[in-house]
N, C-alpha and C positions, 0 to 999 in steps of 0.2 A: 480457465481463466477466461473471462470477458474478452481479452486482448487477445487471445489467440495463444498464449503460451501454455507450455503444460508445466506444470509447477508440482512437486511432489510433498505432501504432509509428511512431516518426520513424527513418527510414533515411538522414538527411542523412550519417552515418558507416556504410557497410553493416557494417562488422566490428563495430561496437559500435551495433546500434539502440537506441532509446530508448523507454519507454514511463513518461509521468508519469502518473501515477494517484494519487487520494485512498489513503492509509494504510486507512480503513475497508473499502474496497475490495477489498484482497488479503486480507483475514481469509479464514482457510481453506486459505490456498495453502501448502505445506510447501517448494515452491521457486521460486524465480523461471521464468518462462516462457521456452521456446526456441523458435527459429526456425532455417529450413534444415535441415528434417529432424533438430532436435533438437542440431545441432551448434555452433549459437550462441548463447549466453543472452544474454538481453534486460536492459539497464541498467534497473532502476525507478528513476524518481524519484519517490519517496514524499512525498505533498503532504499538509499540513493540511486540515482542513475548509474553510479558507478559500482553498486552493489555493497556499500557499506552501510551498517544497520544505521538508523537516525530514529527510530521507535520501537517499543515494544508493546503491543496491547491486546487485552481481548476484549476491550470495549470500544470499538471503532467509532462509535457514535459520538462517545465523549472526546476521542480522539481528534474528530472533524472540527469539534467545537472549540477545543482547548489546546491541543498540543499542535495540530496543523498550522495554525497562523505562524506560530514562532519558527516551524520548520521550514514553511513557505519562504519565510522572510530572509532565513540563512541560506536556503539553497538555491533559491532566486537568481541571486549574482553569479553563483557557482556555476550552475547549469541552467544558463540562459534558453538554450535551446530545447529545453523541454518543458511541458505546460504546466503551470503553477496556478491554477483557477482559485478565485476566490472560494467559490462554491463548489468543493470536491462532491459532492454528493451528486450533483447534475451533471458533471463533467463526463465526457466520453474517456473510458479506459483506454490506455497506450501504453505500447513497448517502443513506440518510436519517436525519436528526437525530429524537431523541425531541420529541414536540410540546410546545409550551410550555405551562406552568402557567397557569393563570388564576386 
């Protein structure tokens, strides 16, 4: 992962490999990754900072355009210490939250 995390791809169904990853760690990606020489798209299970599923997609570009604004609106208030950029395709991927204010 660009954020430094090591995340395993689940090949329980070889026709649809799954990558469960926190949403902030996919910032900067234009498309979902592919395996098998680029022939098989990976199904992304995008997780909240708490590790709960918020979206499932194999078409990340479409998710950024249509689904992300709604997810961002819902989760910004719940997870204010985490980044929620307006344009996630140009944002830096991260697995860290902002430090707490003292």
